[in-house]
C-alpha positions in Angstrom: -39.9 -81.5 83.1 -39.3 -79.2 86.1 -36.5 -76.7 85.9 -34.4 -76.6 89.1 -33.5 -73.2 90.5 -31.1 -72.6 93.4 -30.4 -69.7 95.7 -27.1 -70.9 97.3 -26.2 -69.7 100.8 -27.5 -66.2 100.6 -26.8 -63.9 103.5 -30.1 -62.7 104.9 -30.4 -60.1 107.7 -33.3 -61.4 109.8 -36.4 -63.7 109.8 -38.3 -60.7 108.4 -35.9 -60.5 105.5 -36.3 -64.2 105.1 -40.0 -63.8 104.4 -39.3 -61.1 101.8 -36.5 -63.0 100.2 -38.4 -66.3 100.1 -41.5 -64.7 98.5 -39.6 -62.7 96.0 -37.4 -65.7 95.0 -40.4 -68.0 94.5 -42.1 -65.5 92.1 -38.8 -64.8 90.3 -38.7 -61.2 91.5 -35.5 -61.3 93.6 -32.9 -59.0 92.1 -29.9 -60.8 90.6 -31.5 -64.3 91.0 -33.7 -66.6 88.9 -36.5 -68.2 90.9 -39.1 -70.9 90.0 -41.8 -68.5 88.8 -44.7 -69.0 91.2 -47.3 -66.3 91.2 -49.0 -63.9 93.6 -52.5 -64.6 94.8 -53.1 -62.2 97.7 -51.0 -60.3 100.2 -51.8 -58.4 103.5 -50.0 -55.4 105.1 -50.9 -55.4 108.8 -49.7 -51.9 109.4 -52.2 -50.5 107.0 -54.9 -53.2 107.4 -54.6 -53.5 103.7 -55.3 -56.7 101.7 -54.6 -56.7 97.9 -54.6 -59.0 94.9 -52.1 -58.4 92.1 -53.0 -56.8 88.8 -54.0 -59.5 86.3 -51.1 -60.3 84.1 -48.6 -59.0 86.7 -48.7 -61.8 89.2 -45.0 -62.4 89.0 -43.9 -59.0 90.4 -44.2 -57.2 93.8 -44.2 -54.0 91.7 -47.5 -54.8 90.0 -49.8 -51.9 89.6 -52.2 -52.9 92.4 -49.4 -53.3 95.0 -47.7 -50.1 93.9 -50.8 -48.0 94.1 -50.4 -45.3 96.8 -46.8 -46.2 97.4 -47.2 -47.5 100.9 -48.0 -51.2 100.6 -45.5 -53.2 102.6 -45.0 -56.0 100.1 -44.3 -53.3 97.4 -41.9 -51.2 99.6 -40.2 -54.3 101.2 -41.1 -53.0 104.7 -42.7 -56.0 106.2 -44.0 -56.2 109.8 -45.6 -58.5 112.3 -48.9 -59.9 111.0 -48.1 -59.5 107.3 -48.9 -62.5 105.1 -48.9 -63.6 101.5 -50.4 -66.5 99.5 -48.5 -67.7 96.4 -49.5 -70.2 93.8 -47.1 -72.8 92.5 -46.5 -73.5 88.9 -47.9 -76.6 87.2 -46.8 -79.8 88.8 -45.7 -82.9 86.9 -49.1 -84.3 88.1 -50.8 -81.5 86.2 -52.2 -79.7 89.2 -51.2 -76.7 91.4 -51.2 -75.8 95.1 -50.9 -72.6 97.1 -48.7 -71.6 100.0 -49.4 -69.2 102.9 -46.4 -67.4 104.5 -47.1 -65.3 107.5 -44.7 -63.3 109.7 -45.8 -63.8 113.4 -43.0 -62.0 115.3 -39.2 -61.4 115.1 -38.3 -65.1 115.3 -41.4 -66.9 114.0 -43.0 -67.6 110.6 -46.0 -69.6 109.8 -46.5 -71.8 106.7 -49.4 -73.7 105.4 -50.0 -75.7 102.2 -53.3 -75.3 100.4 -53.2 -78.5 98.2 -56.5 -78.0 96.4 -55.5 -74.6 95.1 -58.8 -73.1 96.5 -57.7 -70.2 98.7 -60.6 -67.7 99.2 -59.4 -64.2 98.4 -62.8 -62.8 99.8 -62.3 -64.2 103.3 -64.0 -62.1 106.0 -61.0 -61.5 108.3 -57.9 -60.2 106.6 -55.7 -60.5 109.7 -56.3 -64.3 109.8 -56.8 -65.3 106.1 -59.6 -67.7 105.5 -58.1 -71.1 104.7 -59.9 -74.1 103.4 -60.6 -77.0 105.8 -58.3 -79.1 103.6 -55.3 -76.9 104.1 -52.3 -78.7 105.6 -49.5 -77.9 108.0 -48.8 -79.5 111.3 -51.7 -81.8 110.6 -54.5 -79.3 110.2 -52.6 -76.6 112.2 -50.0 -74.3 110.8 -46.3 -75.1 110.4 -44.3 -73.0 112.9 -40.9 -72.1 111.6 -39.1 -70.8 114.7 -35.7 -69.2 114.1 -32.9 -69.6 116.8 -32.4 -65.9 116.8 -33.7 -62.7 115.2 -30.4 -62.1 113.6 -28.7 -62.9 110.3 -28.6 -66.3 108.6 -27.4 -68.2 105.6 -30.4 -69.1 103.5 -30.4 -71.7 100.8 -33.4 -72.4 98.6 -33.8 -75.2 96.0 -37.0 -75.6 94.0 -38.9 -75.5 90.8 -42.5 -75.0 89.5 -43.9 -77.3 92.2 -41.2 -77.8 94.9 -39.6 -75.7 97.6 -36.7 -76.9 99.8 -35.3 -74.4 102.3 -32.4 -74.4 104.7 -31.9 -71.7 107.4 -28.4 -71.8 108.9 -27.7 -69.6 112.0 -24.9 -71.8 113.3 -23.7 -75.4 113.8 -26.7 -76.4 115.9 -29.1 -73.8 114.7 -30.4 -75.0 111.4 -34.0 -75.1 110.2 -35.2 -77.2 107.2 -38.4 -77.2 105.2 -40.0 -78.9 102.2 -43.2 -78.0 100.4 -44.7 -79.4 97.3 -44.6 -82.4 94.9 -43.0 -85.8 95.4 -42.0 -88.0 92.5 -42.8 -91.6 91.6 -46.4 -91.3 92.8 -49.2 -93.8 92.0 -50.8 -91.7 89.3 -52.7 -94.6 87.8 -54.4 -95.7 91.1 -58.1 -95.5 91.9 -58.4 -92.7 92.7 -55.3 -91.3 91.0 -52.9 -89.5 93.3 -53.0 -86.3 91.2 -52.1 -83.9 94.1 -49.0 -85.5 95.6 -48.1 -82.5 97.7 -46.5 -82.7 101.1 -45.3 -80.2 103.7 -42.5 -80.8 106.2 -43.6 -79.6 109.6 -40.8 -80.5 112.0 -38.6 -77.6 110.8 -36.4 -77.7 113.9 -35.1 -81.2 113.0 -32.6 -80.6 110.2 -31.3 -84.2 110.1 -32.4 -87.8 109.6 -34.1 -89.7 112.3 -37.3 -91.7 112.6 -39.7 -89.1 114.0 -42.8 -88.2 112.0 -42.5 -84.9 110.2 -44.7 -84.6 107.1 -48.3 -83.9 106.4 -50.5 -84.2 103.3 -54.1 -84.5 102.1 -55.1 -88.1 101.7 -55.1 -89.3 98.1 -57.9 -91.7 99.1 -60.5 -89.1 99.6 -58.9 -85.6 99.2 -60.5 -84.7 102.6 -58.6 -86.5 105.3 -55.5 -84.7 106.6 -52.5 -87.0 107.3 -50.0 -85.7 109.7 -47.8 -88.7 110.5 -45.5 -88.9 107.4 -41.9 -89.8 107.9 -38.7 -90.1 105.9 -38.6 -93.3 103.9 -35.0 -94.2 103.7 -32.9 -96.9 102.2 -32.5 -99.4 105.0 -30.8 -102.5 106.2 -31.8 -104.9 109.0 -34.8 -102.7 109.9 -32.8 -99.5 110.2 -31.5 -96.6 108.1 -28.4 -97.5 106.1 -27.1 -93.9 106.6 -27.6 -94.0 110.4 -25.0 -96.8 110.7 -22.0 -95.3 112.6 -19.8 -98.4 113.0 -18.0 -100.7 110.5 -19.1 -98.5 107.6 -16.8 -100.3 105.2 -18.8 -103.5 105.5 -21.8 -101.9 103.8 -22.3 -101.2 100.2 -23.5 -97.6 99.3 -22.9 -96.2 102.7 -20.7 -93.5 101.1 -23.3 -92.8 98.3 -26.1 -90.2 98.1 -29.3 -92.3 98.5 -32.8 -91.3 97.6 -35.1 -90.1 100.3 -38.9 -90.5 100.2 -42.0 -89.9 102.3 -44.3 -92.6 103.7 -47.5 -92.7 105.8 -48.2 -95.7 108.1 -51.6 -95.2 109.5 -54.5 -97.2 107.9 -56.6 -96.8 105.9 -54.2 -94.3 104.4 -50.9 -96.2 104.6 -48.9 -95.6 101.5 -45.5 -94.6 100.1 -46.2 -91.0 98.9 -43.1 -90.6 96.7 -39.5 -89.4 96.5 -38.5 -86.0 97.7 -37.2 -84.0 94.7 -33.6 -82.7 94.9 -33.0 -84.4 98.3 -31.2 -87.5 99.4 -29.4 -88.9 102.4 -25.7 -89.3 103.3 -23.9 -91.1 106.0 -24.0 -90.3 109.7 -20.2 -89.7 110.0 -20.1 -86.9 107.6 -19.4 -83.4 109.0 -22.4 -81.2 110.0 -22.3 -79.6 106.6 -20.3 -79.6 103.4 -20.4 -80.4 99.6 -20.0 -83.6 97.6 -19.6 -84.7 94.0 -17.8 -81.5 92.7 -20.3 -79.3 94.6 -23.3 -80.7 92.8 -24.7 -81.7 96.2 -24.4 -80.2 99.6 -25.3 -81.9 102.9 -26.3 -80.7 106.4 -27.5 -81.7 109.8 -27.8 -80.1 113.2 -26.9 -83.2 115.1 -25.0 -86.5 114.8 -27.8 -88.2 113.0 -27.6 -89.0 109.3 -27.4 -86.0 107.0 -29.8 -84.6 104.5 -28.3 -84.0 101.0 -29.6 -81.3 98.7 -28.7 -80.7 95.0 -26.4 -77.8 94.7 -25.1 -75.3 92.2 -21.6 -76.8 91.5 -19.8 -73.7 92.6 -20.7 -72.5 96.1 -18.8 -73.9 99.1 -20.7 -74.8 102.2 
């Protein structure tokens, strides 16, 4: 079974520091915190035009011998700059497979993300400044996911994840939240023909930290492991053709409107129409909640950047939001 790890509402100085914090937390190398234990695949320091793979057996540390050699590699010294990137490998998913994730710092307010669902990143790619990604890599469809921060300043960063899931929340103010999800979904059709053995999705509409009906997820089609699907949307518990948690009037007439309800992902375009699965550690709560807060003795927190229904995320039981 997956082991949930949480970085609750950490103060982070900048989007550059976000990249450093995210990568270190994922590989369980962030001081004072326990992360999910993903591993390093390759990293690039643009200032030195220097691309390196970690020392074998030391893939869980930025201080591995290969990164530390010479003393000037940015991922070792924590001095990241524009153009730096890193590829990480997840742990083993419930489905028995793994994926990789590219994280690249573009400028002072922009980070690119891309999911490599077949775990086939090419460490010998010809151009280190633009790492060679497989044709089956997934982001905003086949393009990258662009995570644009409202400002280059500080933020509260919350991360929830495990061996095969990452949820992130960037909070730079009431209407300045960014949300992301990368990795496995639960309840998949593992016994289908073909089996859905790489049920990995990526949330590409990072600027929409709330519930509403717009498309926002991509994945590789389980039908052929080649077609990229970019039209995934939140699959919510509904009533009368609409989301139960987007009901704003007469709430008392509806059972479960005050509960945390499961939140899934579905794709509607044939021939790949399917319910992909449930988002791990996430749910939905009612539209009339505040823009952020905690529930159930702080075992859940919730958030949104607008008056739409709120996204709920499992929490540490101790940290106020």
